[in-house]
Residue frames as qw, qx, qy, qz and C-alpha x, y, z in Angstrom:
[[0.657, 0.197, -0.701, -0.195, -161.36, -129.25, 3.78],
 [0.831, -0.457, 0.098, -0.302, -162.51, -131.89, 6.24],
 [0.090, -0.622, 0.774, -0.069, -159.63, -133.69, 7.89],
 [0.760, 0.086, -0.623, -0.165, -159.09, -137.41, 7.31],
 [0.679, -0.564, 0.322, -0.344, -159.63, -139.36, 10.54],
 [0.582, 0.414, -0.694, 0.093, -156.63, -141.65, 10.95],
 [0.844, -0.490, 0.074, -0.205, -157.00, -144.41, 13.54],
 [0.310, 0.583, -0.714, 0.232, -153.49, -145.09, 14.81],
 [0.912, -0.322, -0.092, -0.235, -153.73, -148.52, 16.44],
 [0.306, 0.595, -0.657, 0.347, -150.94, -149.56, 18.79],
 [0.545, -0.404, 0.595, -0.431, -150.01, -151.89, 21.64],
 [0.781, 0.198, -0.478, -0.350, -151.50, -155.31, 21.11],
 [0.906, -0.348, 0.146, -0.190, -151.16, -158.82, 22.46],
 [0.864, 0.351, -0.260, 0.249, -147.75, -159.73, 21.04],
 [0.746, -0.404, -0.098, 0.520, -144.34, -159.83, 22.70],
 [0.409, 0.227, 0.161, 0.869, -143.54, -156.69, 20.69],
 [0.170, -0.839, -0.517, 0.004, -146.11, -154.63, 22.63],
 [0.368, -0.751, -0.029, 0.547, -143.58, -152.09, 23.99],
 [0.372, -0.073, 0.496, 0.782, -141.95, -151.64, 20.59],
 [0.084, 0.626, 0.658, 0.411, -145.36, -150.81, 19.17],
 [0.244, -0.879, -0.335, 0.237, -145.91, -148.10, 21.78],
 [0.388, -0.527, 0.241, 0.716, -142.61, -146.46, 20.92],
 [0.275, 0.176, 0.649, 0.687, -143.32, -146.63, 17.18],
 [0.011, -0.753, -0.631, -0.184, -146.85, -145.25, 17.56],
 [0.294, -0.785, -0.168, 0.518, -145.64, -142.29, 19.57],
 [0.277, -0.359, 0.417, 0.788, -143.42, -141.24, 16.66],
 [0.141, 0.393, 0.746, 0.518, -146.07, -141.87, 13.99],
 [0.117, -0.828, -0.540, 0.098, -148.58, -139.73, 15.90],
 [0.287, -0.718, 0.032, 0.633, -146.09, -136.92, 16.33],
 [0.255, -0.192, 0.581, 0.748, -145.33, -137.01, 12.58],
 [0.249, 0.624, 0.728, 0.140, -148.94, -136.81, 11.37],
 [0.089, 0.202, 0.183, 0.958, -149.66, -133.61, 9.46],
 [0.041, 0.452, 0.715, -0.532, -152.33, -132.15, 11.74],
 [0.279, 0.380, -0.125, -0.873, -153.52, -129.82, 8.93],
 [0.486, 0.151, -0.673, -0.537, -154.59, -132.88, 6.90],
 [0.584, -0.144, -0.798, -0.034, -155.30, -135.54, 9.47],
 [0.544, -0.554, 0.234, -0.585, -157.21, -135.92, 12.69],
 [0.307, 0.243, -0.905, 0.169, -155.56, -138.66, 14.74],
 [0.804, -0.366, -0.036, -0.467, -157.85, -141.14, 16.50],
 [0.128, 0.517, -0.809, 0.247, -155.66, -142.96, 18.98],
 [0.908, -0.197, -0.126, -0.346, -156.55, -146.55, 19.80],
 [0.025, -0.547, 0.804, -0.232, -154.46, -148.46, 22.32],
 [0.877, -0.094, -0.401, -0.246, -154.81, -152.24, 22.61],
 [0.461, -0.651, 0.545, -0.259, -153.83, -153.73, 25.95],
 [0.021, 0.391, -0.918, -0.068, -152.17, -157.09, 26.45],
 [0.445, 0.200, 0.827, -0.280, -155.51, -158.88, 26.78],
 [0.208, 0.288, 0.734, 0.578, -156.70, -157.54, 23.41],
 [0.031, 0.804, 0.540, -0.247, -159.10, -154.85, 24.66],
 [0.350, 0.474, 0.249, 0.769, -159.32, -151.66, 22.56],
 [0.243, -0.720, -0.394, 0.516, -159.31, -148.26, 24.27],
 [0.316, 0.811, 0.227, 0.437, -159.87, -144.82, 22.83],
 [0.504, -0.389, -0.150, 0.757, -157.12, -142.41, 23.86],
 [0.260, 0.873, 0.413, -0.034, -158.89, -139.18, 23.02],
 [0.113, 0.989, -0.091, -0.021, -156.23, -136.50, 23.19],
 [0.001, 0.744, -0.668, 0.003, -152.89, -138.23, 23.71],
 [0.651, 0.208, -0.727, -0.071, -151.24, -141.59, 23.50],
 [0.690, -0.563, 0.171, -0.421, -151.53, -141.79, 27.32],
 [0.830, 0.173, -0.480, 0.224, -148.38, -143.73, 28.13],
 [0.647, -0.748, 0.128, 0.076, -146.59, -144.33, 31.39],
 [0.579, -0.510, 0.457, 0.443, -142.80, -143.79, 31.26],
 [0.699, 0.689, 0.183, -0.047, -143.06, -142.74, 27.61],
 [0.231, 0.872, -0.431, 0.008, -139.43, -141.61, 27.56],
 [0.334, -0.482, 0.807, -0.077, -138.14, -144.92, 28.92],
 [0.652, 0.229, -0.563, -0.454, -138.38, -147.78, 26.38],
 [0.277, 0.087, -0.929, 0.230, -137.80, -150.36, 29.13],
 [0.052, 0.282, 0.745, -0.603, -140.79, -149.19, 31.20],
 [0.309, 0.044, -0.268, -0.911, -143.18, -147.75, 28.60],
 [0.095, 0.307, 0.931, -0.173, -146.78, -148.82, 29.31],
 [0.216, -0.507, -0.505, -0.664, -150.35, -148.05, 28.29],
 [0.214, -0.112, 0.501, -0.831, -152.25, -146.18, 30.96],
 [0.118, 0.366, 0.914, -0.127, -155.38, -148.05, 32.11],
 [0.183, -0.083, -0.308, -0.930, -158.41, -146.75, 30.25],
 [0.385, 0.301, 0.687, -0.538, -162.18, -146.62, 30.69],
 [0.538, 0.531, -0.106, -0.646, -163.11, -145.88, 27.08],
 [0.432, -0.085, 0.873, 0.210, -163.26, -149.48, 25.86],
 [0.529, 0.514, -0.110, -0.666, -164.39, -149.59, 22.23],
 [0.642, 0.103, 0.730, 0.212, -164.94, -151.89, 19.27],
 [0.180, 0.352, -0.466, -0.792, -164.77, -151.38, 15.51],
 [0.612, 0.305, 0.660, -0.311, -167.98, -152.57, 13.91],
 [0.192, 0.036, 0.731, 0.654, -168.54, -153.72, 10.31],
 [0.270, 0.638, 0.553, -0.463, -171.44, -151.37, 9.57],
 [0.547, 0.724, 0.367, 0.204, -171.19, -150.80, 5.84],
 [0.453, 0.587, -0.009, 0.671, -169.80, -147.42, 4.90],
 [0.362, -0.835, 0.112, -0.399, -170.27, -145.98, 8.37],
 [0.678, 0.209, -0.586, 0.392, -166.94, -146.93, 9.93],
 [0.464, -0.745, 0.021, -0.478, -168.07, -146.59, 13.50],
 [0.306, 0.189, -0.778, 0.516, -166.30, -147.07, 16.78],
 [0.609, -0.558, -0.394, -0.403, -168.72, -148.22, 19.46],
 [0.164, -0.500, 0.600, -0.603, -168.33, -147.51, 23.17],
 [0.506, -0.088, -0.856, -0.060, -168.79, -150.92, 24.80],
 [0.082, -0.156, -0.701, 0.692, -170.03, -149.44, 28.09],
 [0.356, 0.434, 0.380, -0.735, -173.08, -147.67, 26.67],
 [0.533, 0.350, 0.724, 0.264, -173.28, -149.05, 23.10],
 [0.261, 0.913, 0.151, -0.274, -173.18, -145.52, 21.71],
 [0.703, 0.612, -0.014, 0.363, -171.06, -144.26, 18.86],
 [0.571, -0.641, 0.079, 0.507, -167.53, -143.24, 19.83],
 [0.104, 0.748, -0.328, -0.567, -166.93, -141.62, 16.44],
 [0.882, 0.447, 0.153, -0.004, -165.98, -142.72, 12.95],
 [0.444, -0.550, 0.497, 0.503, -162.68, -143.32, 11.20],
 [0.602, 0.697, -0.160, -0.355, -161.51, -143.01, 7.59],
 [0.715, 0.461, -0.513, 0.112, -158.34, -145.12, 7.59],
 [0.835, -0.539, 0.083, 0.064, -156.44, -147.40, 9.96],
 [0.367, 0.718, -0.547, 0.225, -152.71, -146.96, 10.49],
 [0.921, -0.371, -0.115, 0.000, -151.70, -150.15, 12.33],
 [0.171, 0.716, -0.598, 0.316, -148.52, -149.79, 14.36],
 [0.859, -0.318, 0.301, -0.265, -148.75, -153.33, 15.70],
 [0.276, 0.577, -0.765, -0.079, -145.60, -155.42, 15.46],
 [0.079, -0.167, 0.968, -0.168, -145.76, -159.20, 15.53],
 [0.114, -0.359, -0.914, -0.148, -148.82, -161.49, 15.93],
 [0.025, -0.733, -0.627, 0.262, -152.30, -159.94, 16.21],
 [0.052, 0.863, 0.042, -0.500, -151.25, -156.99, 14.09],
 [0.083, 0.643, -0.584, -0.488, -148.56, -157.71, 11.53],
 [0.265, -0.093, 0.951, 0.133, -149.88, -161.15, 10.61],
 [0.188, -0.213, -0.710, -0.644, -153.09, -160.29, 8.74],
 [0.161, -0.489, -0.809, 0.284, -155.46, -160.23, 11.71],
 [0.050, 0.626, 0.273, -0.729, -156.13, -156.49, 11.94],
 [0.098, 0.240, -0.556, -0.790, -155.98, -156.29, 8.16],
 [0.149, -0.311, -0.904, -0.254, -158.84, -158.80, 8.01],
 [0.079, -0.624, -0.603, 0.491, -160.80, -156.79, 10.57],
 [0.038, 0.484, -0.126, -0.865, -160.27, -153.63, 8.51],
 [0.138, 0.005, -0.759, -0.636, -161.53, -155.40, 5.40],
 [0.152, -0.483, -0.862, 0.033, -164.62, -156.66, 7.18],
 [0.095, -0.698, -0.405, 0.583, -165.26, -153.16, 8.54],
 [0.469, 0.739, 0.359, 0.324, -164.74, -151.63, 5.07],
 [0.227, -0.943, 0.116, 0.213, -161.89, -149.38, 6.21],
 [0.618, 0.667, -0.342, 0.236, -158.66, -148.63, 4.29],
 [0.794, -0.573, 0.120, 0.163, -155.62, -149.98, 6.13],
 [0.143, 0.862, -0.479, -0.082, -152.03, -148.79, 5.80],
 [0.272, -0.484, 0.830, 0.057, -149.53, -151.42, 4.68],
 [0.176, 0.105, -0.921, -0.330, -149.86, -154.94, 3.31],
 [0.707, -0.185, -0.206, -0.651, -153.20, -156.72, 3.06],
 [0.866, -0.320, 0.262, -0.282, -154.24, -159.98, 4.67],
 [0.965, 0.210, -0.029, 0.153, -152.16, -162.32, 2.49],
 [0.478, 0.650, -0.326, 0.492, -148.99, -160.21, 2.34],
 [0.361, -0.674, 0.406, -0.501, -149.10, -159.63, 6.09],
 [0.929, -0.237, 0.223, -0.176, -149.57, -163.33, 6.87],
 [0.879, 0.364, -0.123, 0.281, -146.78, -164.40, 4.52],
 [0.253, 0.725, -0.358, 0.531, -144.40, -161.77, 5.83],
 [0.557, -0.607, 0.370, -0.430, -145.02, -162.85, 9.43],
 [0.954, -0.126, 0.266, -0.053, -144.49, -166.57, 8.83],
 [0.079, -0.730, 0.609, 0.300, -140.76, -167.06, 8.17],
 [0.549, -0.011, 0.826, 0.129, -141.32, -170.65, 7.04],
 [0.546, 0.668, 0.506, 0.003, -143.83, -169.75, 4.29],
 [0.134, 0.942, -0.156, -0.264, -141.91, -166.59, 3.40],
 [0.268, -0.581, 0.704, 0.309, -138.63, -168.45, 2.86],
 [0.571, 0.188, 0.786, 0.145, -140.28, -171.20, 0.83],
 [0.457, 0.823, 0.325, -0.090, -141.95, -168.69, -1.51],
 [0.032, 0.892, -0.362, -0.269, -138.73, -166.74, -1.98],
 [0.430, -0.344, 0.796, 0.252, -136.79, -169.92, -2.63],
 [0.585, 0.443, 0.677, 0.056, -139.38, -171.11, -5.16],
 [0.350, 0.923, 0.115, -0.113, -139.02, -167.75, -6.93],
 [0.787, 0.393, -0.083, 0.468, -135.28, -168.27, -7.23],
 [0.056, -0.858, 0.255, -0.443, -134.22, -165.78, -4.56],
 [0.571, 0.205, -0.697, 0.383, -131.47, -166.87, -2.17],
 [0.606, -0.668, 0.097, -0.420, -132.30, -167.66, 1.48],
 [0.119, -0.530, 0.802, -0.247, -130.29, -169.37, 4.20],
 [0.495, -0.059, -0.861, -0.099, -130.59, -173.11, 4.74],
 [0.395, -0.271, 0.425, -0.768, -133.30, -173.79, 7.30],
 [0.255, -0.222, -0.941, -0.031, -135.48, -176.40, 8.95],
 [0.472, -0.357, 0.007, -0.806, -139.04, -175.85, 10.16],
 [0.342, -0.062, -0.909, 0.232, -140.00, -177.83, 13.25],
 [0.576, -0.521, -0.106, -0.621, -143.18, -178.16, 15.31],
 [0.444, -0.511, 0.618, -0.400, -143.23, -179.67, 18.80],
 [0.918, 0.021, 0.333, -0.213, -144.53, -183.05, 17.61],
 [0.787, 0.567, -0.205, 0.129, -141.66, -183.21, 15.08],
 [0.134, -0.853, 0.466, -0.190, -138.95, -182.40, 17.62],
 [0.777, -0.347, 0.524, -0.043, -138.29, -185.99, 18.70],
 [0.876, 0.409, 0.220, 0.134, -137.40, -186.86, 15.11],
 [0.457, 0.775, -0.213, 0.382, -134.40, -184.53, 15.08],
 [0.752, -0.456, -0.139, 0.455, -131.29, -184.96, 17.16],
 [0.125, -0.904, 0.161, 0.376, -128.86, -182.09, 17.63],
 [0.443, -0.334, 0.666, 0.498, -126.31, -183.98, 15.52],
 [0.443, 0.486, 0.696, 0.287, -128.79, -184.47, 12.67],
 [0.128, 0.955, 0.242, -0.113, -129.64, -180.77, 12.64],
 [0.275, -0.768, 0.378, 0.438, -126.00, -179.74, 12.64],
 [0.519, -0.029, 0.725, 0.453, -125.29, -182.12, 9.74],
 [0.341, 0.670, 0.598, 0.277, -127.97, -180.31, 7.69],
 [0.014, -0.979, -0.186, -0.079, -127.63, -176.72, 8.90],
 [0.539, 0.443, -0.320, 0.641, -124.10, -176.43, 10.24],
 [0.560, -0.713, -0.305, 0.292, -122.87, -174.75, 13.43],
 [0.159, 0.232, 0.588, -0.759, -123.29, -172.06, 14.76],
 [0.079, -0.447, -0.746, -0.488, -127.00, -171.89, 14.00],
 [0.234, -0.112, 0.227, -0.939, -129.96, -169.71, 14.94],
 [0.092, -0.418, -0.903, 0.044, -133.22, -170.85, 16.53],
 [0.158, -0.012, -0.007, -0.987, -136.23, -168.56, 15.97],
 [0.440, 0.446, 0.653, -0.426, -140.00, -168.53, 16.47],
 [0.358, 0.319, 0.668, 0.569, -141.52, -168.75, 12.97],
 [0.028, -0.762, -0.464, -0.451, -144.09, -166.02, 13.65],
 [0.407, -0.828, -0.173, 0.345, -142.50, -163.16, 15.49],
 [0.500, 0.716, -0.044, 0.485, -140.15, -160.26, 14.88],
 [0.189, -0.892, 0.234, -0.337, -137.85, -157.78, 16.60],
 [0.414, 0.419, -0.755, 0.289, -135.43, -160.63, 17.43],
 [0.620, -0.368, 0.402, -0.564, -137.75, -161.82, 20.23],
 [0.926, -0.079, 0.313, -0.195, -137.17, -165.46, 21.17],
 [0.753, 0.583, -0.291, 0.093, -134.08, -165.79, 18.97],
 [0.666, -0.628, 0.379, 0.136, -130.98, -167.62, 20.19],
 [0.505, 0.662, -0.551, -0.059, -127.60, -168.26, 18.65],
 [0.932, -0.289, 0.214, -0.051, -126.47, -171.84, 19.28],
 [0.217, 0.763, -0.607, -0.049, -122.76, -172.63, 19.22],
 [0.191, 0.241, -0.946, 0.105, -122.80, -176.10, 20.77],
 [0.482, -0.335, -0.781, -0.212, -125.12, -178.74, 22.20],
 [0.281, -0.269, -0.645, 0.658, -125.08, -177.21, 25.71],
 [0.164, 0.287, 0.161, -0.930, -127.22, -174.22, 24.61],
 [0.191, -0.093, -0.754, -0.622, -129.40, -176.04, 22.07],
 [0.232, -0.483, -0.843, 0.034, -132.22, -177.24, 24.34],
 [0.105, -0.575, -0.376, 0.719, -132.64, -173.85, 26.03],
 [0.081, 0.247, -0.372, -0.891, -132.81, -172.18, 22.62],
 [0.229, -0.256, -0.840, -0.421, -135.51, -174.59, 21.45],
 [0.226, -0.565, -0.719, 0.336, -137.50, -174.06, 24.64],
 [0.065, -0.472, -0.111, 0.872, -137.20, -170.28, 24.34],
 [0.162, 0.073, -0.554, -0.813, -138.45, -170.24, 20.74],
 [0.297, -0.369, -0.849, -0.233, -141.39, -172.53, 21.56],
 [0.111, -0.461, -0.551, 0.687, -142.41, -170.09, 24.29],
 [0.166, 0.465, -0.038, -0.869, -143.49, -167.73, 21.51],
 [0.596, 0.341, -0.376, -0.622, -144.76, -169.96, 18.71],
 [0.886, -0.025, 0.416, -0.205, -145.93, -173.46, 17.87],
 [0.851, 0.443, 0.108, 0.260, -143.56, -173.58, 14.92],
 [0.364, -0.805, 0.270, 0.383, -139.87, -172.70, 14.96],
 [0.686, 0.698, -0.189, 0.081, -137.12, -172.12, 12.42],
 [0.703, -0.507, 0.322, 0.381, -133.62, -173.51, 12.75],
 [0.539, 0.841, 0.010, 0.050, -131.37, -171.63, 10.37],
 [0.799, 0.072, -0.045, 0.595, -127.73, -171.57, 9.36],
 [0.254, -0.799, 0.000, 0.545, -125.54, -168.65, 10.31],
 [0.613, 0.684, 0.164, 0.360, -124.66, -166.45, 7.35],
 [0.521, -0.482, 0.023, 0.704, -121.34, -164.71, 7.73],
 [0.327, 0.481, 0.392, 0.713, -121.74, -161.34, 6.10],
 [0.008, 0.017, -0.170, 0.985, -122.74, -157.74, 6.45],
 [0.103, 0.574, 0.776, -0.240, -126.29, -157.03, 7.71],
 [0.013, 0.007, 0.313, 0.950, -127.96, -154.80, 5.13],
 [0.220, 0.576, 0.715, -0.329, -131.49, -153.37, 5.17],
 [0.030, 0.082, 0.442, 0.893, -133.47, -151.66, 2.43],
 [0.313, 0.418, 0.543, -0.657, -136.85, -149.92, 2.71],
 [0.084, 0.260, 0.753, 0.598, -139.58, -150.32, 0.09],
 [0.205, 0.437, 0.382, -0.788, -142.49, -147.94, -0.45],
 [0.350, 0.232, -0.422, -0.803, -145.49, -148.05, -2.80],
 [0.781, 0.170, 0.429, -0.421, -148.26, -150.20, -4.22],
 [0.884, 0.425, 0.193, 0.014, -148.09, -151.42, -7.84],
 [0.617, 0.639, -0.180, 0.423, -144.86, -149.54, -8.59],
 [0.653, -0.732, -0.042, 0.190, -142.83, -149.66, -5.38],
 [0.392, 0.780, -0.353, 0.336, -139.50, -147.90, -4.98],
 [0.838, -0.287, -0.294, 0.359, -136.50, -148.80, -2.85],
 [0.249, -0.960, 0.121, 0.038, -134.49, -146.54, -0.57],
 [0.276, 0.675, -0.654, 0.202, -130.76, -146.36, -0.12],
 [0.830, -0.165, -0.525, 0.095, -129.34, -149.29, 1.80],
 [0.332, -0.779, 0.368, -0.383, -128.32, -149.17, 5.43],
 [0.651, 0.187, -0.705, 0.210, -125.97, -151.39, 7.37],
 [0.716, -0.660, -0.005, -0.225, -126.39, -152.73, 10.90],
 [0.473, 0.453, -0.628, 0.421, -123.19, -152.90, 12.90],
 [0.744, -0.600, -0.200, -0.216, -124.25, -154.67, 16.14],
 [0.027, -0.696, 0.611, -0.376, -122.04, -154.58, 19.18],
 [0.682, -0.237, 0.618, -0.311, -123.21, -158.06, 20.21],
 [0.455, -0.045, 0.862, 0.221, -123.46, -161.52, 18.64],
 [0.151, 0.441, 0.712, 0.525, -126.43, -160.43, 16.53],
 [0.145, -0.292, -0.080, -0.942, -128.91, -157.57, 16.14],
 [0.189, -0.313, -0.878, 0.310, -130.92, -158.30, 19.29],
 [0.181, -0.801, -0.543, -0.179, -134.17, -156.83, 20.62],
 [0.448, -0.728, -0.156, 0.495, -132.19, -154.73, 23.07],
 [0.385, -0.206, 0.345, 0.831, -129.99, -153.29, 20.33],
 [0.107, 0.471, 0.637, 0.601, -132.99, -152.53, 18.11],
 [0.265, -0.735, -0.439, -0.444, -135.20, -150.74, 20.60],
 [0.614, -0.737, -0.233, 0.159, -133.68, -150.23, 24.03],
 [0.579, -0.549, 0.177, 0.577, -130.01, -149.41, 23.84],
 [0.426, 0.889, -0.025, -0.163, -129.17, -146.60, 21.41],
 [0.006, 0.746, -0.655, -0.121, -125.56, -147.77, 21.59],
 [0.799, -0.074, 0.588, -0.100, -126.45, -151.44, 21.05],
 [0.687, 0.301, 0.510, 0.422, -125.75, -151.14, 17.35],
 [0.049, -0.513, 0.199, 0.834, -124.52, -148.57, 14.90],
 [0.604, 0.630, 0.487, -0.034, -126.66, -147.78, 11.86],
 [0.291, -0.362, 0.409, 0.785, -124.60, -146.77, 8.89],
 [0.454, 0.714, 0.533, -0.006, -126.69, -144.87, 6.35],
 [0.880, 0.288, -0.207, -0.316, -125.95, -145.15, 3.53],
 [0.901, -0.244, 0.314, 0.175, -124.18, -148.49, 3.66],
 [0.027, -0.735, 0.537, 0.413, -120.70, -148.39, 2.20],
 [0.699, 0.169, 0.672, 0.176, -121.32, -150.50, -0.88],
 [0.191, -0.110, 0.526, 0.821, -120.72, -149.87, -4.56],
 [0.475, 0.282, -0.032, -0.833, -123.40, -148.35, -6.78],
 [0.510, 0.149, -0.754, -0.385, -123.57, -151.65, -8.66],
 [0.254, -0.134, -0.912, 0.292, -124.19, -153.63, -5.48],
 [0.229, 0.255, 0.417, -0.842, -126.71, -151.05, -4.23],
 [0.532, 0.197, -0.362, -0.740, -128.69, -151.48, -7.45],
 [0.479, -0.011, -0.871, -0.109, -128.80, -155.25, -6.89],
 [0.068, -0.190, -0.755, 0.624, -129.92, -154.73, -3.28],
 [0.366, 0.269, 0.141, -0.879, -132.72, -152.42, -4.42],
 [0.549, 0.152, -0.598, -0.563, -133.82, -154.74, -7.23],
 [0.386, -0.084, -0.909, 0.130, -133.93, -157.77, -4.91],
 [0.074, 0.208, 0.594, -0.774, -135.80, -155.76, -2.28],
 [0.500, 0.239, -0.088, -0.828, -138.51, -154.68, -4.73],
 [0.548, 0.101, -0.761, -0.333, -138.73, -158.20, -6.16],
 [0.209, -0.114, -0.878, 0.415, -139.12, -159.65, -2.65],
 [0.263, 0.226, 0.334, -0.876, -141.83, -157.06, -1.90],
 [0.585, 0.215, -0.330, -0.708, -143.79, -158.08, -5.01],
 [0.464, 0.074, -0.878, -0.093, -143.35, -161.84, -4.65],
 [0.177, -0.196, -0.829, 0.494, -144.66, -161.74, -1.10],
 [0.123, -0.671, -0.638, -0.357, -147.79, -159.77, -2.10],
 [0.318, -0.476, -0.369, 0.732, -146.84, -156.68, -0.12],
 [0.166, 0.739, 0.328, 0.565, -148.05, -153.13, -0.55],
 [0.334, -0.929, -0.090, -0.133, -147.55, -149.79, 1.12],
 [0.075, -0.819, 0.533, -0.198, -144.39, -150.41, 3.10],
 [0.977, -0.181, -0.048, 0.099, -141.86, -153.05, 4.05],
 [0.100, -0.817, 0.566, 0.043, -138.25, -153.37, 5.11],
 [0.954, 0.214, -0.212, 0.017, -136.19, -156.13, 3.51],
 [0.451, -0.742, 0.496, 0.009, -133.31, -157.48, 5.61],
 [0.912, 0.374, -0.155, 0.066, -130.44, -159.35, 3.99],
 [0.645, -0.574, 0.348, 0.366, -126.84, -160.39, 4.31],
 [0.598, 0.757, -0.261, -0.026, -124.06, -159.63, 1.86],
 [0.916, -0.255, 0.129, 0.283, -121.18, -162.13, 1.97],
 [0.360, -0.628, 0.392, 0.568, -117.52, -161.39, 1.23],
 [0.363, 0.095, 0.740, 0.559, -118.18, -162.71, -2.28],
 [0.258, 0.170, -0.065, -0.949, -121.02, -160.12, -2.60],
 [0.261, -0.305, -0.869, -0.289, -123.69, -162.80, -2.63],
 [0.377, -0.250, 0.172, -0.875, -127.01, -161.45, -1.33],
 [0.281, -0.235, -0.927, 0.076, -128.95, -163.73, 1.04],
 [0.396, -0.514, -0.166, -0.742, -132.44, -162.58, 2.08],
 [0.064, 0.046, -0.820, 0.567, -133.09, -162.87, 5.80],
 [0.056, 0.563, 0.795, -0.217, -136.68, -161.64, 6.12],
 [0.013, -0.472, -0.304, -0.827, -139.22, -158.97, 5.31],
 [0.080, -0.384, -0.635, 0.666, -141.01, -156.75, 7.85],
 [0.054, 0.578, 0.617, 0.531, -144.40, -155.50, 6.67],
 [0.279, -0.924, -0.149, -0.216, -144.83, -153.14, 9.64],
 [0.649, 0.232, -0.361, 0.628, -141.26, -152.07, 10.32],
 [0.433, -0.565, -0.419, 0.564, -140.29, -150.19, 13.44],
 [0.158, 0.805, 0.191, 0.539, -140.94, -146.45, 13.61],
 [0.591, -0.709, -0.175, 0.344, -139.00, -145.75, 16.80],
 [0.007, -0.959, 0.204, 0.198, -136.38, -143.01, 17.03],
 [0.248, -0.581, 0.725, 0.274, -133.63, -145.51, 16.23],
 [0.774, 0.288, 0.561, -0.066, -135.53, -147.57, 13.61],
 [0.394, -0.174, 0.592, 0.681, -133.99, -148.12, 10.20],
 [0.334, 0.581, 0.691, 0.273, -137.11, -147.77, 8.00],
 [0.077, 0.966, 0.239, -0.060, -137.84, -144.05, 8.52],
 [0.378, -0.715, 0.338, 0.482, -134.12, -143.26, 8.70],
 [0.511, 0.058, 0.673, 0.532, -133.51, -144.87, 5.29],
 [0.265, 0.747, 0.537, 0.287, -136.27, -142.80, 3.71],
 [0.191, -0.937, -0.050, 0.287, -135.11, -139.65, 5.42],
 [0.417, -0.475, 0.506, 0.586, -131.68, -140.09, 3.84],
 [0.387, 0.284, 0.735, 0.479, -133.39, -140.90, 0.51],
 [0.001, 0.133, 0.212, 0.968, -135.18, -137.52, 0.61],
 [0.478, -0.518, -0.526, -0.476, -138.53, -138.37, 2.23],
 [0.127, -0.399, 0.528, -0.739, -139.07, -136.88, 5.69],
 [0.041, 0.151, 0.921, -0.358, -140.87, -138.71, 8.50],
 [0.388, 0.445, 0.368, -0.718, -144.00, -136.56, 7.99],
 [0.485, 0.433, -0.454, -0.609, -143.94, -137.07, 4.20],
 [0.191, 0.144, -0.969, -0.063, -143.47, -140.81, 4.70],
 [0.203, 0.296, 0.800, -0.481, -146.50, -141.13, 6.99],
 [0.446, 0.509, 0.049, -0.735, -148.52, -139.03, 4.53],
 [0.398, 0.365, -0.702, -0.464, -147.56, -141.24, 1.57],
 [0.041, -0.013, -0.991, 0.129, -148.44, -144.41, 3.47],
 [0.341, 0.424, 0.582, -0.605, -151.93, -143.10, 4.22],
 [0.464, 0.530, -0.241, -0.668, -152.43, -142.04, 0.59],
 [0.251, 0.257, -0.895, -0.263, -151.30, -145.47, -0.67],
 [0.140, 0.189, 0.914, -0.330, -153.80, -147.17, 1.65],
 [0.422, 0.533, 0.338, -0.651, -156.71, -145.03, 0.49],
 [0.394, 0.502, -0.511, -0.576, -155.76, -145.42, -3.20],
 [0.131, 0.113, -0.980, -0.098, -155.60, -149.21, -2.91],
 [0.251, 0.329, 0.769, -0.487, -158.93, -149.29, -1.06],
 [0.451, 0.548, 0.042, -0.703, -160.65, -147.24, -3.76],
 [0.341, 0.366, -0.748, -0.437, -159.38, -149.58, -6.48],
 [0.057, -0.056, -0.991, 0.108, -160.65, -152.64, -4.64],
 [0.345, 0.380, 0.510, -0.690, -164.00, -150.96, -4.01],
 [0.487, 0.451, -0.301, -0.685, -164.60, -150.97, -7.77],
 [0.098, 0.146, -0.970, -0.168, -164.32, -154.76, -7.98],
 [0.646, -0.203, -0.373, -0.634, -167.60, -156.55, -8.56],
 [0.203, -0.195, 0.843, -0.458, -169.07, -158.48, -5.66],
 [0.701, 0.277, 0.467, -0.462, -172.10, -159.83, -7.48],
 [0.306, -0.020, 0.827, 0.471, -172.59, -162.08, -10.49],
 [0.461, 0.292, -0.150, -0.825, -174.72, -160.94, -13.42],
 [0.467, 0.147, 0.870, -0.061, -177.25, -163.71, -13.99],
 [0.276, 0.228, -0.472, -0.805, -178.58, -164.02, -17.53]]
C-alpha cells in the first residue's frame, strides 16, 4: 500500500513560533511510519517555506528556550494546481514532490487563524483540524466570546478595545464594568503571550501596551476565581470529549513559561478531581462549544469551575499544543487514545471531511 504523504507544517510568523517547533517534533515522532510518509515543512519568521527532507532540522531541539529552525536552502511553495498537490522549488521552479494532506502545527496567527486552512483549500489539499471559519473564530477571542454568549454559554465579562477606542475608556471606567483584578490580552493570540494580570492602575498602562504589541484589538476581561479545567474534543460531525484535566499553576496564572518552558511551572492533574456529574457537564459544554464555533478534527476547551460549580468558558484552541507537557495529547492518552493513535485519527478525520466536501456541486445546472 502506498504511504500517505503528510506535510507537517511548523514554525511560522507568530509569537508562538518556538512552541510550534516543539509541538511538531512530537507529532513527527508519533506518525505511524508504516502508514505515512512525513514531508517536513518549516516556516521561518519571515514566512518563507523550507523543505526539511529527512529531519525537522532544529537547533537546540532539546532546549525549549533556544529551539530554532536551521537555515535552509530548499525554499518551496505550495501551488494550487488542481489535483496535483505539488510543492515547487522556488530556486529552479521544479517539482519538490507532492503531498496528500497537511498537518498544520502552527500556533497563533498565520496558522491557527484560518490562513493556512484557506491556502489548503485553494490548493485542494485536506487539512487536519478546523476549517477556515472555525479557525478564524477560535483565534479571535472577541468573536468567539460573542458567539458563545449568544448561544447561551457562560463567558467572563469582557470589553473589546482597539487603539482608536482607547481614549474613550479610563481605568476607572473599565474597573467599574469589569472589576479588579482584571486580565488584558491580545484578541488574536494564544499560549498566554502578551497577557497581563492587572491589580491596580500602576500596571494598567504597561499591560495595555504589551497586548497592543501583538494585536490591533485587545480584550480586557474580569478575573474568574475558580479551578482551571481543560477538556479535549476529537471528531467531525460526532465529536467526543476526553476526561477533564486541571491546571494547577505555581504562578499568578497559567503563563507561557509554565505551559512550554518550565516543566515545574504548573502541575497537570489528569483526571481532574471532580464528580462524575460535573465531568459530564464539562464534556457536554466542551462538545457544544466545539460545534457552535464550527470546529472539526480537534480542539481543547479551557474553562473555569467556580466554588458554586458554575462553568465559565475561557477559550477554545483549534490547534492545541502537542509538546511533551501539553494537555491535549495527555488527556487523550488517559482517555485510552495513544499519541500515535491520536495523530492517526486526526489525519483520517481530515481526509474524510475533504472527501465529503469534494462531492459538493461547484456548478449550476442551467435549464
